[in-house]
DSSP file (Angstrom, degrees, kcal/mol; ACC not computed):
  #  RESIDUE AA STRUCTURE BP1 BP2  ACC     N-H-->O    O-->H-N    N-H-->O    O-->H-N    TCO  KAPPA ALPHA  PHI   PSI    X-CA   Y-CA   Z-CA
    1    1 A M     >        0   0    0      0, 0.0     4,-1.7     0, 0.0     3,-0.3   0.000 360.0 360.0 360.0 -35.6   17.1   20.5    6.9
    2    2 A E  H  >  +     0   0    0      1,-0.2     4,-2.3     2,-0.2     5,-0.2   0.844 360.0  58.2 -65.0 -31.7   18.0   17.5    9.0
    3    3 A M  H  > S+     0   0    0      2,-0.2     4,-2.4     1,-0.2    -1,-0.2   0.872 104.1  51.6 -65.2 -36.8   14.6   16.0    8.3
    4    4 A I  H  > S+     0   0    0     -3,-0.3     4,-2.4     2,-0.2    -1,-0.2   0.922 111.3  46.7 -66.0 -43.9   15.3   16.1    4.6
    5    5 A Y  H  X S+     0   0    0     -4,-1.7     4,-2.3     2,-0.2    -2,-0.2   0.879 112.3  50.9 -65.4 -37.5   18.6   14.3    5.0
    6    6 A L  H  X S+     0   0    0     -4,-2.3     4,-2.3     2,-0.2    -2,-0.2   0.920 111.6  46.9 -65.1 -44.4   17.0   11.7    7.3
    7    7 A L  H  X S+     0   0    0     -4,-2.4     4,-2.3     1,-0.2    -2,-0.2   0.897 111.9  51.0 -63.9 -40.9   14.2   11.0    4.8
    8    8 A Q  H  X S+     0   0    0     -4,-2.4     4,-2.2     2,-0.2    -2,-0.2   0.901 110.8  48.7 -63.7 -41.2   16.7   10.8    1.9
    9    9 A E  H  X S+     0   0    0     -4,-2.3     4,-2.1     2,-0.2     5,-0.2   0.894 110.2  51.2 -65.6 -40.7   18.8    8.3    3.9
   10   10 A V  H  X S+     0   0    0     -4,-2.3     4,-2.4     1,-0.2    -2,-0.2   0.916 112.0  46.9 -62.3 -43.4   15.8    6.2    4.8
   11   11 A L  H  X S+     0   0    0     -4,-2.3     4,-0.7     1,-0.2    -2,-0.2   0.875 111.3  51.2 -68.3 -37.1   14.8    6.0    1.1
   12   12 A E  H  < S+     0   0    0     -4,-2.2     3,-0.2     1,-0.2    -1,-0.2   0.891 117.0  38.9 -66.5 -38.9   18.3    5.1    0.0
   13   13 A I  H  < S+     0   0    0     -4,-2.1    -2,-0.2     1,-0.2    -1,-0.2   0.894 126.6  31.3 -79.0 -40.8   18.6    2.3    2.4
   14   14 A R  H  X S+     0   0    0     -4,-2.4     4,-2.0    -5,-0.2     3,-0.3   0.152  77.4 118.1-109.0  18.5   15.1    0.8    2.3
   15   15 A W  H  X S+     0   0    0     -4,-0.7     4,-2.5    -3,-0.2     5,-0.2   0.817  71.5  57.3 -62.5 -32.6   14.0    1.5   -1.3
   16   16 A P  H  > S+     0   0    0      0, 0.0     4,-2.1     0, 0.0    -1,-0.2   0.946 112.0  40.1 -64.7 -44.5   13.5   -2.2   -2.3
   17   17 A I  H  > S+     0   0    0     -3,-0.3     4,-2.2     2,-0.2    -2,-0.2   0.866 115.7  52.2 -71.5 -34.3   11.1   -3.0    0.4
   18   18 A L  H  X S+     0   0    0     -4,-2.0     4,-2.2     2,-0.2    -1,-0.2   0.900 109.6  49.2 -66.8 -39.6    9.3    0.3    0.0
   19   19 A L  H  X S+     0   0    0     -4,-2.5     4,-1.8    -5,-0.2    -2,-0.2   0.917 110.4  51.0 -64.3 -43.0    8.9   -0.3   -3.7
   20   20 A F  H  X S+     0   0    0     -4,-2.1     4,-1.5     1,-0.2    -2,-0.2   0.908 113.0  45.5 -59.8 -43.8    7.5   -3.8   -3.0
   21   21 A E  H  X S+     0   0    0     -4,-2.2     4,-2.2     1,-0.2    -1,-0.2   0.842 108.9  55.4 -71.8 -33.3    5.0   -2.4   -0.6
   22   22 A L  H  X S+     0   0    0     -4,-2.2     4,-2.5     2,-0.2    -1,-0.2   0.845 103.9  55.5 -67.1 -32.5    4.0    0.5   -2.9
   23   23 A I  H  X S+     0   0    0     -4,-1.8     4,-2.2     2,-0.2    -2,-0.2   0.918 109.1  46.6 -64.3 -42.8    3.2   -2.1   -5.6
   24   24 A F  H  X S+     0   0    0     -4,-1.5     4,-2.3     2,-0.2    -2,-0.2   0.889 110.9  52.6 -65.4 -38.4    0.8   -3.8   -3.2
   25   25 A L  H  X S+     0   0    0     -4,-2.2     4,-2.1     2,-0.2    -2,-0.2   0.924 109.9  48.1 -61.8 -44.2   -0.7   -0.4   -2.2
   26   26 A F  H  X S+     0   0    0     -4,-2.5     4,-2.3     1,-0.2    -2,-0.2   0.890 109.9  53.1 -63.3 -39.7   -1.3    0.4   -5.9
   27   27 A G  H  X S+     0   0    0     -4,-2.2     4,-2.0     2,-0.2    -1,-0.2   0.890 108.2  50.3 -62.5 -39.9   -2.8   -3.1   -6.4
   28   28 A G  H  X S+     0   0    0     -4,-2.3     4,-1.9     2,-0.2    -2,-0.2   0.898 109.9  49.9 -64.7 -40.8   -5.2   -2.5   -3.5
   29   29 A I  H  X S+     0   0    0     -4,-2.1     4,-2.4     1,-0.2    -2,-0.2   0.905 109.7  51.6 -63.7 -40.7   -6.2    0.9   -4.9
   30   30 A M  H  X S+     0   0    0     -4,-2.3     4,-2.7     1,-0.2    -2,-0.2   0.873 107.2  53.4 -64.8 -36.6   -6.9   -0.8   -8.3
   31   31 A L  H  X S+     0   0    0     -4,-2.0     4,-2.4     2,-0.2    -1,-0.2   0.912 110.0  47.3 -63.3 -41.9   -9.1   -3.4   -6.6
   32   32 A V  H  X S+     0   0    0     -4,-1.9     4,-2.0     2,-0.2    -2,-0.2   0.927 113.8  47.2 -65.9 -44.1  -11.2   -0.7   -5.0
   33   33 A V  H  X S+     0   0    0     -4,-2.4     4,-1.7     1,-0.2    -2,-0.2   0.923 113.5  48.1 -63.2 -44.1  -11.5    1.2   -8.3
   34   34 A T  H  X S+     0   0    0     -4,-2.7     4,-2.0     1,-0.2    -1,-0.2   0.895 109.2  54.6 -62.9 -40.1  -12.4   -2.0  -10.2
   35   35 A G  H  < S+     0   0    0     -4,-2.4     4,-0.3     1,-0.2    -1,-0.2   0.876 108.2  48.0 -62.0 -38.2  -14.9   -2.9   -7.6
   36   36 A T  H  < S+     0   0    0     -4,-2.0     3,-0.4     1,-0.2    -1,-0.2   0.835 112.0  49.8 -72.9 -29.7  -16.7    0.4   -7.9
   37   37 A K  H  < S+     0   0    0     -4,-1.7     3,-0.4     1,-0.2    -2,-0.2   0.811 112.7  45.4 -77.4 -28.9  -16.8    0.2  -11.7
   38   38 A V  S >X S+     0   0    0     -4,-2.0     4,-2.3     1,-0.2     3,-0.7   0.382  82.0 105.1 -93.1   4.8  -18.2   -3.4  -11.7
   39   39 A R  T 34 S+     0   0    0     -3,-0.4    -1,-0.2    -4,-0.3    -2,-0.1   0.831  78.4  49.4 -56.7 -37.3  -20.8   -2.6   -9.1
   40   40 A K  T 34 S+     0   0    0     -3,-0.4    -1,-0.3    -4,-0.2     3,-0.2   0.820 114.0  45.1 -74.2 -30.0  -23.7   -2.5  -11.6
   41   41 A Q  T <4 S+     0   0    0     -3,-0.7     2,-0.4     1,-0.3    -2,-0.2   0.925 130.9   5.6 -81.5 -46.2  -22.8   -5.8  -13.3
   42   42 A S     X  -     0   0    0     -4,-2.3     4,-2.2     1,-0.1    -1,-0.3  -0.882  56.2-170.4-145.7 108.6  -22.1   -8.0  -10.2
   43   43 A K  H  > S+     0   0    0     -2,-0.4     4,-2.4    -3,-0.2     5,-0.2   0.871  89.3  50.5 -68.3 -37.2  -22.7   -6.8   -6.7
   44   44 A S  H  > S+     0   0    0      2,-0.2     4,-2.4     1,-0.2    -1,-0.2   0.910 112.2  46.6 -69.4 -40.4  -21.1   -9.7   -5.0
   45   45 A T  H  > S+     0   0    0      2,-0.2     4,-2.5     1,-0.2    -2,-0.2   0.905 113.5  49.8 -65.8 -40.6  -17.9   -9.5   -7.1
   46   46 A A  H  X S+     0   0    0     -4,-2.2     4,-2.5    -8,-0.3    -2,-0.2   0.923 111.7  47.8 -63.7 -44.6  -17.8   -5.7   -6.5
   47   47 A L  H  X S+     0   0    0     -4,-2.4     4,-2.5     2,-0.2     5,-0.2   0.915 113.0  48.1 -63.1 -43.5  -18.2   -6.1   -2.8
   48   48 A M  H  X S+     0   0    0     -4,-2.4     4,-2.5     1,-0.2     5,-0.2   0.908 112.8  48.9 -63.1 -42.5  -15.5   -8.8   -2.6
   49   49 A S  H  X S+     0   0    0     -4,-2.5     4,-2.4     2,-0.2    -2,-0.2   0.906 112.7  47.1 -64.9 -42.8  -13.1   -6.6   -4.7
   50   50 A I  H  X S+     0   0    0     -4,-2.5     4,-2.5     2,-0.2    -2,-0.2   0.923 113.6  47.3 -66.5 -44.4  -13.7   -3.5   -2.6
   51   51 A I  H  X S+     0   0    0     -4,-2.5     4,-2.2     2,-0.2    -2,-0.2   0.932 114.5  46.2 -63.7 -46.0  -13.3   -5.4    0.7
   52   52 A L  H  X S+     0   0    0     -4,-2.5     4,-2.5    -5,-0.2    -1,-0.2   0.900 112.6  51.5 -63.5 -40.7  -10.1   -7.1   -0.4
   53   53 A G  H  X S+     0   0    0     -4,-2.4     4,-2.5    -5,-0.2    -2,-0.2   0.913 109.8  48.3 -62.2 -44.0   -8.8   -3.8   -1.8
   54   54 A V  H  X S+     0   0    0     -4,-2.5     4,-2.5     2,-0.2    -1,-0.2   0.900 111.7  50.2 -64.8 -40.6   -9.4   -2.0    1.5
   55   55 A I  H  X S+     0   0    0     -4,-2.2     4,-2.4     2,-0.2     5,-0.2   0.932 112.1  47.0 -62.7 -45.3   -7.7   -4.8    3.5
   56   56 A I  H  X S+     0   0    0     -4,-2.5     4,-2.5     1,-0.2    -2,-0.2   0.897 112.2  51.0 -64.1 -40.0   -4.6   -4.8    1.2
   57   57 A I  H  X S+     0   0    0     -4,-2.5     4,-2.6     2,-0.2    -2,-0.2   0.935 111.4  46.8 -62.7 -46.5   -4.5   -0.9    1.4
   58   58 A L  H  X S+     0   0    0     -4,-2.5     4,-2.1     1,-0.2    -2,-0.2   0.912 114.4  46.5 -64.4 -42.7   -4.6   -0.9    5.2
   59   59 A I  H  X S+     0   0    0     -4,-2.4     4,-2.6    -5,-0.2    -1,-0.2   0.912 112.9  50.2 -65.5 -41.7   -2.0   -3.7    5.5
   60   60 A S  H  X S+     0   0    0     -4,-2.5     4,-2.6    -5,-0.2    -2,-0.2   0.912 110.4  49.1 -64.2 -42.3    0.3   -2.0    3.0
   61   61 A L  H  X S+     0   0    0     -4,-2.6     4,-2.3     2,-0.2    -1,-0.2   0.905 112.0  49.1 -63.6 -40.6    0.1    1.4    4.7
   62   62 A Y  H  X S+     0   0    0     -4,-2.1     4,-2.4    -5,-0.2    -2,-0.2   0.927 113.2  46.3 -63.7 -45.0    0.9   -0.3    8.1
   63   63 A L  H  X S+     0   0    0     -4,-2.6     4,-2.6     2,-0.2    -2,-0.2   0.867 111.0  52.8 -67.9 -35.6    3.9   -2.1    6.6
   64   64 A L  H  X S+     0   0    0     -4,-2.6     4,-2.3     2,-0.2     5,-0.2   0.932 111.3  46.3 -62.8 -45.2    5.1    1.1    4.9
   65   65 A L  H  X S+     0   0    0     -4,-2.3     4,-2.5     1,-0.2     5,-0.3   0.923 113.4  49.1 -62.0 -44.2    4.9    3.0    8.1
   66   66 A W  H  X>S+     0   0    0     -4,-2.4     4,-2.6     1,-0.2     5,-0.8   0.902 112.1  48.4 -63.0 -42.3    6.7    0.1   10.0
   67   67 A A  H  X5S+     0   0    0     -4,-2.6     4,-0.8     3,-0.2    -1,-0.2   0.880 114.5  45.0 -67.8 -38.5    9.5   -0.1    7.3
   68   68 A V  H  <5S+     0   0    0     -4,-2.3    -2,-0.2    -5,-0.2    -1,-0.2   0.911 120.8  38.4 -71.9 -41.1   10.1    3.7    7.3
   69   69 A M  H  <5S+     0   0    0     -4,-2.5    -2,-0.2    -5,-0.2    -3,-0.2   0.907 135.0  13.0 -78.0 -42.0   10.1    4.0   11.1
   70   70 A F  H  <5S-     0   0    0     -4,-2.6     3,-0.2    -5,-0.3    -3,-0.2   0.619  92.9-139.8-118.0 -16.0   11.8    0.9   12.2
   71   71 A G     << -     0   0    0     -5,-0.8     3,-0.3    -4,-0.8    -1,-0.2  -0.379  44.4 -43.6  90.2-167.8   13.5   -0.7    9.2
   72   72 A Y  S    S+     0   0    0      1,-0.2    -1,-0.2     2,-0.1    -4,-0.0   0.908 128.0  45.0 -69.4 -46.5   13.9   -4.3    8.1
   73   73 A N              0   0    0      1,-0.2    -1,-0.2    -3,-0.2    -2,-0.1   0.486 360.0 360.0 -87.6  -3.6   14.8   -6.1   11.3
   74   74 A A              0   0    0     -3,-0.3    -1,-0.2    -4,-0.2    -2,-0.1   0.511 360.0 360.0 -77.3 360.0   12.3   -4.6   13.7
């Protein structure tokens, strides 16, 4: 039960930064999906989109973890 209260407190305090990072995560996912769909039309654009999407996803996941575990000032 304490874990639920802790998670709820973390979300209440840090929701603006978490929302901002989730938007970037969603954007990275959209880049990867778009890259796979355009693969037949332009291979270089698809590759660039997929690579950029994966980089954005990895950075967003790292920042989300950092924000949840340590907060704003860490």
